[in-house]
PyMOL CGO cylinders between C-alpha atoms (Angstrom):
from pymol import cmd
from pymol.cgo import CYLINDER

trace = [
    CYLINDER, 174.82, -26.29, 386.65, 177.79, -26.00, 389.02, 0.3, 1, 1, 1, 1, 1, 1,
    CYLINDER, 177.79, -26.00, 389.02, 181.26, -25.67, 387.49, 0.3, 1, 1, 1, 1, 1, 1,
    CYLINDER, 181.26, -25.67, 387.49, 184.82, -24.43, 387.92, 0.3, 1, 1, 1, 1, 1, 1,
    CYLINDER, 184.82, -24.43, 387.92, 187.29, -23.24, 385.32, 0.3, 1, 1, 1, 1, 1, 1,
    CYLINDER, 187.29, -23.24, 385.32, 190.37, -25.36, 384.60, 0.3, 1, 1, 1, 1, 1, 1,
    CYLINDER, 190.37, -25.36, 384.60, 193.18, -23.00, 383.63, 0.3, 1, 1, 1, 1, 1, 1,
    CYLINDER, 193.18, -23.00, 383.63, 195.79, -24.81, 381.57, 0.3, 1, 1, 1, 1, 1, 1,
    CYLINDER, 195.79, -24.81, 381.57, 197.31, -23.51, 378.39, 0.3, 1, 1, 1, 1, 1, 1,
    CYLINDER, 197.31, -23.51, 378.39, 199.53, -26.42, 377.50, 0.3, 1, 1, 1, 1, 1, 1,
    CYLINDER, 199.53, -26.42, 377.50, 199.39, -29.93, 378.85, 0.3, 1, 1, 1, 1, 1, 1,
    CYLINDER, 199.39, -29.93, 378.85, 195.66, -30.60, 378.56, 0.3, 1, 1, 1, 1, 1, 1,
    CYLINDER, 195.66, -30.60, 378.56, 194.40, -27.78, 376.37, 0.3, 1, 1, 1, 1, 1, 1,
    CYLINDER, 194.40, -27.78, 376.37, 193.66, -30.12, 373.46, 0.3, 1, 1, 1, 1, 1, 1,
    CYLINDER, 193.66, -30.12, 373.46, 191.94, -32.84, 375.55, 0.3, 1, 1, 1, 1, 1, 1,
    CYLINDER, 191.94, -32.84, 375.55, 188.25, -33.41, 374.92, 0.3, 1, 1, 1, 1, 1, 1,
    CYLINDER, 188.25, -33.41, 374.92, 187.40, -35.44, 378.04, 0.3, 1, 1, 1, 1, 1, 1,
    CYLINDER, 187.40, -35.44, 378.04, 188.43, -35.95, 381.65, 0.3, 1, 1, 1, 1, 1, 1,
    CYLINDER, 188.43, -35.95, 381.65, 189.72, -39.41, 380.73, 0.3, 1, 1, 1, 1, 1, 1,
    CYLINDER, 189.72, -39.41, 380.73, 191.93, -37.87, 378.07, 0.3, 1, 1, 1, 1, 1, 1,
    CYLINDER, 191.93, -37.87, 378.07, 193.20, -35.34, 380.62, 0.3, 1, 1, 1, 1, 1, 1,
    CYLINDER, 193.20, -35.34, 380.62, 193.94, -38.14, 383.11, 0.3, 1, 1, 1, 1, 1, 1,
    CYLINDER, 193.94, -38.14, 383.11, 195.88, -40.07, 380.46, 0.3, 1, 1, 1, 1, 1, 1,
    CYLINDER, 195.88, -40.07, 380.46, 197.92, -37.00, 379.62, 0.3, 1, 1, 1, 1, 1, 1,
    CYLINDER, 197.92, -37.00, 379.62, 198.81, -36.47, 383.29, 0.3, 1, 1, 1, 1, 1, 1,
    CYLINDER, 198.81, -36.47, 383.29, 199.76, -40.14, 383.65, 0.3, 1, 1, 1, 1, 1, 1,
    CYLINDER, 199.76, -40.14, 383.65, 201.99, -40.01, 380.56, 0.3, 1, 1, 1, 1, 1, 1,
    CYLINDER, 201.99, -40.01, 380.56, 203.66, -36.88, 381.87, 0.3, 1, 1, 1, 1, 1, 1,
    CYLINDER, 203.66, -36.88, 381.87, 204.14, -38.36, 385.35, 0.3, 1, 1, 1, 1, 1, 1,
    CYLINDER, 204.14, -38.36, 385.35, 205.78, -41.45, 383.83, 0.3, 1, 1, 1, 1, 1, 1,
    CYLINDER, 205.78, -41.45, 383.83, 208.14, -39.28, 381.80, 0.3, 1, 1, 1, 1, 1, 1,
    CYLINDER, 208.14, -39.28, 381.80, 209.10, -37.21, 384.86, 0.3, 1, 1, 1, 1, 1, 1,
    CYLINDER, 209.10, -37.21, 384.86, 209.84, -40.41, 386.81, 0.3, 1, 1, 1, 1, 1, 1,
    CYLINDER, 209.84, -40.41, 386.81, 212.06, -41.74, 383.99, 0.3, 1, 1, 1, 1, 1, 1,
    CYLINDER, 212.06, -41.74, 383.99, 213.93, -38.44, 383.79, 0.3, 1, 1, 1, 1, 1, 1,
    CYLINDER, 213.93, -38.44, 383.79, 214.48, -38.47, 387.54, 0.3, 1, 1, 1, 1, 1, 1,
    CYLINDER, 214.48, -38.47, 387.54, 215.87, -42.02, 387.41, 0.3, 1, 1, 1, 1, 1, 1,
    CYLINDER, 215.87, -42.02, 387.41, 218.33, -40.95, 384.70, 0.3, 1, 1, 1, 1, 1, 1,
    CYLINDER, 218.33, -40.95, 384.70, 219.69, -38.14, 386.88, 0.3, 1, 1, 1, 1, 1, 1,
    CYLINDER, 219.69, -38.14, 386.88, 217.69, -35.16, 385.64, 0.3, 1, 1, 1, 1, 1, 1,
    CYLINDER, 217.69, -35.16, 385.64, 216.85, -32.58, 388.31, 0.3, 1, 1, 1, 1, 1, 1,
    CYLINDER, 216.85, -32.58, 388.31, 214.37, -29.73, 388.67, 0.3, 1, 1, 1, 1, 1, 1,
    CYLINDER, 214.37, -29.73, 388.67, 215.83, -26.29, 389.25, 0.3, 1, 1, 1, 1, 1, 1,
    CYLINDER, 215.83, -26.29, 389.25, 213.60, -23.35, 390.07, 0.3, 1, 1, 1, 1, 1, 1,
    CYLINDER, 213.60, -23.35, 390.07, 214.89, -20.05, 388.74, 0.3, 1, 1, 1, 1, 1, 1,
    CYLINDER, 214.89, -20.05, 388.74, 212.70, -17.00, 389.32, 0.3, 1, 1, 1, 1, 1, 1,
    CYLINDER, 212.70, -17.00, 389.32, 209.24, -18.12, 388.13, 0.3, 1, 1, 1, 1, 1, 1,
    CYLINDER, 209.24, -18.12, 388.13, 210.61, -20.84, 385.84, 0.3, 1, 1, 1, 1, 1, 1,
    CYLINDER, 210.61, -20.84, 385.84, 211.13, -24.55, 386.36, 0.3, 1, 1, 1, 1, 1, 1,
    CYLINDER, 211.13, -24.55, 386.36, 214.20, -25.82, 384.53, 0.3, 1, 1, 1, 1, 1, 1,
    CYLINDER, 214.20, -25.82, 384.53, 214.86, -29.51, 383.91, 0.3, 1, 1, 1, 1, 1, 1,
    CYLINDER, 214.86, -29.51, 383.91, 218.62, -29.90, 384.08, 0.3, 1, 1, 1, 1, 1, 1,
    CYLINDER, 218.62, -29.90, 384.08, 221.30, -32.57, 383.80, 0.3, 1, 1, 1, 1, 1, 1,
    CYLINDER, 221.30, -32.57, 383.80, 224.99, -32.21, 384.56, 0.3, 1, 1, 1, 1, 1, 1,
    CYLINDER, 224.99, -32.21, 384.56, 226.01, -34.47, 381.66, 0.3, 1, 1, 1, 1, 1, 1,
    CYLINDER, 226.01, -34.47, 381.66, 225.32, -32.84, 378.26, 0.3, 1, 1, 1, 1, 1, 1,
    CYLINDER, 225.32, -32.84, 378.26, 225.65, -36.22, 376.50, 0.3, 1, 1, 1, 1, 1, 1,
    CYLINDER, 225.65, -36.22, 376.50, 222.76, -37.70, 378.48, 0.3, 1, 1, 1, 1, 1, 1,
    CYLINDER, 222.76, -37.70, 378.48, 220.78, -34.50, 377.89, 0.3, 1, 1, 1, 1, 1, 1,
    CYLINDER, 220.78, -34.50, 377.89, 221.37, -34.88, 374.14, 0.3, 1, 1, 1, 1, 1, 1,
    CYLINDER, 221.37, -34.88, 374.14, 220.51, -38.60, 374.15, 0.3, 1, 1, 1, 1, 1, 1,
    CYLINDER, 220.51, -38.60, 374.15, 216.99, -37.68, 375.22, 0.3, 1, 1, 1, 1, 1, 1,
    CYLINDER, 216.99, -37.68, 375.22, 216.70, -35.30, 372.25, 0.3, 1, 1, 1, 1, 1, 1,
    CYLINDER, 216.70, -35.30, 372.25, 216.47, -32.16, 374.35, 0.3, 1, 1, 1, 1, 1, 1,
    CYLINDER, 216.47, -32.16, 374.35, 217.79, -28.85, 373.06, 0.3, 1, 1, 1, 1, 1, 1,
    CYLINDER, 217.79, -28.85, 373.06, 219.75, -26.85, 375.60, 0.3, 1, 1, 1, 1, 1, 1,
    CYLINDER, 219.75, -26.85, 375.60, 218.53, -23.35, 376.30, 0.3, 1, 1, 1, 1, 1, 1,
    CYLINDER, 218.53, -23.35, 376.30, 221.91, -22.30, 377.68, 0.3, 1, 1, 1, 1, 1, 1,
    CYLINDER, 221.91, -22.30, 377.68, 223.36, -19.12, 376.28, 0.3, 1, 1, 1, 1, 1, 1,
    CYLINDER, 223.36, -19.12, 376.28, 225.24, -19.81, 373.01, 0.3, 1, 1, 1, 1, 1, 1,
    CYLINDER, 225.24, -19.81, 373.01, 228.68, -18.95, 374.42, 0.3, 1, 1, 1, 1, 1, 1,
    CYLINDER, 228.68, -18.95, 374.42, 228.19, -21.52, 377.20, 0.3, 1, 1, 1, 1, 1, 1,
    CYLINDER, 228.19, -21.52, 377.20, 227.20, -24.16, 374.65, 0.3, 1, 1, 1, 1, 1, 1,
    CYLINDER, 227.20, -24.16, 374.65, 230.25, -23.39, 372.54, 0.3, 1, 1, 1, 1, 1, 1,
    CYLINDER, 230.25, -23.39, 372.54, 232.50, -24.05, 375.55, 0.3, 1, 1, 1, 1, 1, 1,
    CYLINDER, 232.50, -24.05, 375.55, 231.37, -27.68, 375.34, 0.3, 1, 1, 1, 1, 1, 1,
    CYLINDER, 231.37, -27.68, 375.34, 232.53, -28.05, 371.72, 0.3, 1, 1, 1, 1, 1, 1,
    CYLINDER, 232.53, -28.05, 371.72, 236.27, -28.70, 371.39, 0.3, 1, 1, 1, 1, 1, 1,
    CYLINDER, 236.27, -28.70, 371.39, 238.02, -26.77, 368.66, 0.3, 1, 1, 1, 1, 1, 1,
    CYLINDER, 238.02, -26.77, 368.66, 239.82, -28.59, 365.80, 0.3, 1, 1, 1, 1, 1, 1,
    CYLINDER, 239.82, -28.59, 365.80, 243.26, -27.83, 367.24, 0.3, 1, 1, 1, 1, 1, 1,
    CYLINDER, 243.26, -27.83, 367.24, 242.34, -29.55, 370.52, 0.3, 1, 1, 1, 1, 1, 1,
    CYLINDER, 242.34, -29.55, 370.52, 241.03, -32.56, 368.63, 0.3, 1, 1, 1, 1, 1, 1,
    CYLINDER, 241.03, -32.56, 368.63, 244.26, -32.82, 366.60, 0.3, 1, 1, 1, 1, 1, 1,
    CYLINDER, 244.26, -32.82, 366.60, 246.34, -32.65, 369.78, 0.3, 1, 1, 1, 1, 1, 1,
    CYLINDER, 246.34, -32.65, 369.78, 244.20, -35.38, 371.30, 0.3, 1, 1, 1, 1, 1, 1,
    CYLINDER, 244.20, -35.38, 371.30, 244.50, -37.60, 368.21, 0.3, 1, 1, 1, 1, 1, 1,
    CYLINDER, 244.50, -37.60, 368.21, 248.30, -37.24, 368.28, 0.3, 1, 1, 1, 1, 1, 1,
    CYLINDER, 248.30, -37.24, 368.28, 248.52, -38.06, 371.97, 0.3, 1, 1, 1, 1, 1, 1,
    CYLINDER, 248.52, -38.06, 371.97, 248.59, -41.53, 373.48, 0.3, 1, 1, 1, 1, 1, 1,
    CYLINDER, 248.59, -41.53, 373.48, 245.10, -41.04, 374.90, 0.3, 1, 1, 1, 1, 1, 1,
    CYLINDER, 245.10, -41.04, 374.90, 242.44, -43.32, 373.43, 0.3, 1, 1, 1, 1, 1, 1,
    CYLINDER, 242.44, -43.32, 373.43, 238.83, -42.22, 373.04, 0.3, 1, 1, 1, 1, 1, 1,
    CYLINDER, 238.83, -42.22, 373.04, 236.28, -45.04, 372.96, 0.3, 1, 1, 1, 1, 1, 1,
    CYLINDER, 236.28, -45.04, 372.96, 232.67, -44.35, 372.08, 0.3, 1, 1, 1, 1, 1, 1,
]
cmd.load_cgo(trace, "trace")
């Protein structure tokens, strides 16, 4: 019997047939296309592929958890004093 080894430790490792593997690839391809349409980009860093978005709100809407260093994440969270200043200003925030 002729064969070759399929080396995958994530996406298809639990599939029990070629059809199941094909479905998994199709699902993944559809997700990647949707992410691309919403402005997500692929960034290669060393041997890693990072899926990034410049808008943290959109990133959060998709339910992703940022892997940025904690101090960078904290820079995105306004402190209470800043929020109070904003509430007392004439600026309106609409959600």
